[in-house]
N, C-alpha and C positions, 0 to 999 in steps of 0.2 A: 274204875272211878265212876261215880254216879254222875248222871247228866245234870245239867243246870235245871232248876225248877221254873224256868221261864215258861209261862203258860200261853203267851200270845206271840205270834211270829211278827217279823218286821212289817209284813204286808197287812197286818191287822187281824188275820184269821187265827183260830185256835189250833193247837196241836192235838192229834188223836192219841190213843193209848200207846202207840208204838213210837211217838215222838216225831211224827211227820206232819207238816202243815197241811191242813185240809184244803187250802186254796192253791198255793204255789208249789207244794210238794217238797219244800226244804226240810232238812232234819233240824231238830232242836239243837242249838249250839251246846258244846260241852262246857263244863265249869272252868273257872280260872285256875283252880288247883290242878286240873288235868293238863292245861296248857303249860303251867310252870314246871311241873314234874317232867313231862316229856320233852320240853325245851332243854332242861338241864341234861337229860339223857342224850339228846342230839348234840349238845355242845361237847360232852365228854367223848362221844363217838367221833365227832369231827376232829377233836384234838388227837385222838389215837390214830386216826387215818392220816392226818397231816404229819405226825411224827413218823409213821411208817413210810410215807412217801419220801420225807427228808432223809431217813435212815437208808432207804434203798438207793437214793441218789448219791449219798456220801460213800456208801460201800462200793457202788459201781465205779465211782471215781478212784477210790484207793486200790481196788482190785485190778483196774485196767492198767496200772503202771506199778513199778517197784520203787516209786519215789519215797513212800513212807518208810519201808524197811531200810533203804539206802541212807535216808536222812538220820535214822536212828543209829545206824552203824557208824556214821561220821560224827555223831554228837559227842559233846564233852560235858559230863554231868557236873564237873566242878564249878561251872559257870551258871548252873541252873538255879533259879530263884526258889527259895523255900517259902511257901505261902504263909502270909500273916506274920512274917518275922522281919522283913526288910533286909534279909541277908541271902547270899547265895550258899551253895552247899559247902564250899570251902570255909567261908566265914562261920557258918553254923557249926561245923565240926571243930574249928579252932576254939570257939567260945564255949562249947559244951563237952567236948571229949578230950581235948589236948590240955594236959596239965603242965607240961614242960614249956617254959617260956623260950627256950633255945630252938624250938621247932619252928622252921620257916613255913610261911603260908604256901610257898611254891611246892614244898615237899608234900604238904597235905593235899594240894590240888593234884599232884602227880599220882599220889596214892589212891585218891578217889577215882581218877580216870582209869587207873590200872585195874580197878574192879570190873570194868567193862559191862556195867548194867545196861546202858542204852544199846550196845551191840547185842547183848543177850535178848533184850526185848525185840530188837529188829529181826533176829533169827526166828523168834516165836511168831511174830507177825507175818513174816514171809511164809512160814509153814501153814498158817491158817489161810492166807490168801491163796496158796497153792491148792488147798482143799476146796475153796470156793470156786476156783477156776476149773476144777475137775482134773488137775494134774496129779493128784494123789488122793488116797482114801484113808490116810493116817490122821487121826484127830490130833490137834495140838494139845500138849500137856505142859503145865508149869508146876513145879513142886518146890517146897521150901528147901528140900535137900539140895536141889541144884544151886540155889542161891548160897547156901552154906558152903557148898563145895567151891564155888567161886571165891567166897570169902577166905576159905582155908588156903586156896591156891596163892593168894597174895598176902597172907597174914605175915609172912616174914618180911615182905617189902613194906607193909604198913608199919611194922615195928622198927625197921631200919630207917625209913625216911620220915615217917610222921610221928613216931613214938606211940603209935596206937597198938594196944595189945588186945587181941581178940581172945576172949575167954568163953567159958561155957555159958555165962550169963547172957552174953551177946547172942549166942545161938538160941537160947531159950526165948529171948525177946523176939527174934525173927520168927520162931514157931508160933509165939503167942499173937503177934501182930499180923502175920501174913498167912499163917496156916489155915485158918478158917476160910478166908477169902479165896485162897488158891484152891482149896478143896472144892469149893462151890463152882469155881470156873472149870476145874477139871471134870467134875461130874456132869456139868452141862455139855462140855465139849465131847465127853464120851457118849452121852445119851444121844446127841444129834450127829455125831461123826462116826460112830462105830457100826452103824447099820445103813443099808441103802436108802431107807425111807428118810432117816434124819439128814443124810447128806443131800438128798433131793430137795428137802425143805430149805436147807441152807443155800443151796445153789439157786433155788427158785427165788429167794429173797433179793438176789442181785441180777435178776434177768428182766427183760422187757415185759414178760408176762406179769411180773409183780406190779409194774406200773399200771397195766391194763386192769388187773383185778382191783387194785386200790382205787382207781378212778371210777370204775363201775360201782363199787361200794359207796364212794363219795356221792355219786349221782343218786343212788337209791336212798341214801341218808337225807339228801336235800329234798327229794320227793316226799319222804316221810315227814320232814319238817313242814313242808307246805301243806300236807294233809292235816297235820295237827293244827296249824293256823286256821285252816278253813273249817275244821270241825268245831273250833271254839269261837267261830264268828268273826275272825279277824282277817286281815288281808294277807295274801301270799307273799307280798313284797317284804314283809317282816322276816320271813325265813331266809330270803336272799341277803338281807342286811345282817341278820344274825350269823349266817355262815361266813359272810365277808369279815365281820369283826372277829370271829373265832379264828380266822386265818391271819388277819392283819396284825392283831395285838401280839401273838407269840413271834411272828416274823419280825416285827419291829424290835421286840426285846432281844431276839437273837442277832439282829443286824447291828445293834449298838456295840457289843463286844467285838464283833467282826471288824467294824470300822475302826474302833479305838486300838485294837490289837494290830490291825493291818497298817495303820499309820506308823506304828513303831517299826514294823518290818520294812516299810518303804525306805527308811533311813539307815537300815542295817545292810551291810554288804553281804553277799551270799557266801563269801569266803570265811566269814566269822564263824568259828566253831562254837559249840554250846548247844542249847536247845532251840535257838532261833529258827534253824532250818526245819526242825520237827514241827514247831507251832505254825510255821508258814505253810507247810504241806497240809497239816490238819485243817487249817482255816480255809484253804483254797476252794473246796466245793461249796462252802457255806455262803460265799458271795452270791453264787447263782441261786442257792436254795432260798435264802432270805429275800432276795430281790424278787424272785418269782412268787413267793408267798405274799409279799406286799402288793405286787401288781394284781394277783388274783383276787385278793381281798378288796382292793379298790374297785376292781371291775364289777364284783358282785354288789358292792354298795351303790355303784352307778346304775346298775340294772334295777336295783330296788327303788332308787329315786325316780328313774324313768317310768317304772310300773305305777308308782303312786301318782305321778303327774298325769299319766294317761288316764288312770281311773278317775282322777278329779275332773279332767276334761270331759270324760264321758258322762259324769254326773251333771255337769253344767250344760251339756249338749246331748240330751237323751235321744234326739232324732237320728244321730249318726249310728251307723252299724258298728258292731263290735270289731269287725275285722278290717274296717276301712282306716286309711290314714287320716290323721287329724287335719281337717280342712275348715276354712272360714266360709260360712254360708254366703253365696253370692247375693249381691244387692238386688239383682233382677234375673229373671229367667227368659231365655230366648224362646219364642214360640216354636212349636213343633212344625217341621217342614212336611207338608203332605206328600204322599207317594205320587209317582208319575201318573198312575191310572186313576187317581181320584180327581173329581171335578173341583176345580178351584173356584171359590166364590168370587162373584163379580164385585169389583171394587166400586163403591158408589161414585157416580160422575160428579165432578166438581161443577158447581154452578158457573155458567158462562155469562158474563155480563155483555149485554148487547152493545152495539156501537153507539145507539142513540143514548143509552144510559151512561156510557163512559164519559167522564168529564173532559172538557177541552184541555188542550195542552199547547205549549209554544214550541216552535222549531228550535232545535238546539243550535242551529247555525245562523238563521236570519231573524228569528224571533217572531215570525208570523203566527197567527192563531190557527191551529189545526184541530181536526177531530181527534177524539180520544183514541180511536182505533187505527189512526194513520201510522204506517210504518215508514213512509218517506214523505218529505216535505213537498207539497204541490207547487211551491214557488221556486225553491232552489234545488230540489231533488236530493237533499241530504238525508241519509238514513237516520232514523230516530232511535237507534239502539244506543243506550247510554253506557259509556265506559266509566266504570266506577273508580278506576285509578287515575282518571283525568279530570282536572278542574275545567269543565267545558264553559263555565260562566265567564272565564277570563277571555274567551274569544268572541263573546257577544259584542256586536257593534252598538254604539250609542244611537238610539233612535230619537228623533225629535218628537216632542210632545205636542199633539194637535191642540191648538187654541180654539175654544168654542166662540170666543168673542173678544173685542177690545175692552180695555178698562173703562173707556168712556161709555161704551154701550152698557156695561154692567152698572 
């Protein structure tokens, strides 16, 4: 991608021929198309990594126990809902394949359950989990011939109880609908399970090392996203926000069916047969996976908001250092305390007012006129220290006013 044709740096200086600022040394920012393209690639990479982490978590949960194979073996397919029809398997067979009105729905359900498809899938699942746990080296295989063999095994029962006749057209339909898919599954299982390297890769996907590698790759991808933002002249917080949204949105989308499907199973007793137990086991790890993804996405968005707020504060307070915590500048500064061996400057002496210059005052007890510097009354001996919390004027006696002459003389 070509660099942006910006000729002047943000500091006001020009770029040299290699795209470096001649004053501050910054590189010329990349173009907007560069940022958009590489951001899209980072989003796709993050989605792949999040899917890998979720897949590892789900497989580790299923492999750790035999809950999924056991729930399949105990399931009853006749009660399973057929997607987009509003019917279960029994009702779907009755309306599409049974022409005799005398056939009872209970007989059709018994015939469908007698086929044993869930138990067949449970055995295949248990065989694959045994390979992942290292208990066997035999890869799991599913063929259309095995399904047709099960169908032939109960064909007489289907004809007797449900009036369903299995002919060659049904076998051809099984080959046409399942043959290609099963051949693809078998080829992948053989490729990854028939040699030590392939088995090691499968077992690695459910180990703790898979988590470590996926988290390291996620960290490298985030670092790359940050570098893309910086090279294009934008803030690094946008990479954190983008990674958070990339994790948050798929986690929320996955959380909705987990919640709505889980509410239904809360009101279903565990003893009810059908596929309720299977869906309950399948949904179990995704509670943790989706909630963890939501929490991780929100955390990254919070970090992005914090980084942008801090950058805004630094722009408004350029005197603060980059690594210091945000502080409000003090209103005043304390003077520096000199060292012990330094000579302290002499404080200027306060002017002392002489006794002759001090104004006269009155005794606080007897009211006689005293000098301004007198500390005790020369008449009654009372100390002249004034108590601020005492109203001393209340104790002053009433003194007679000296008359200078009679009224007649005036």
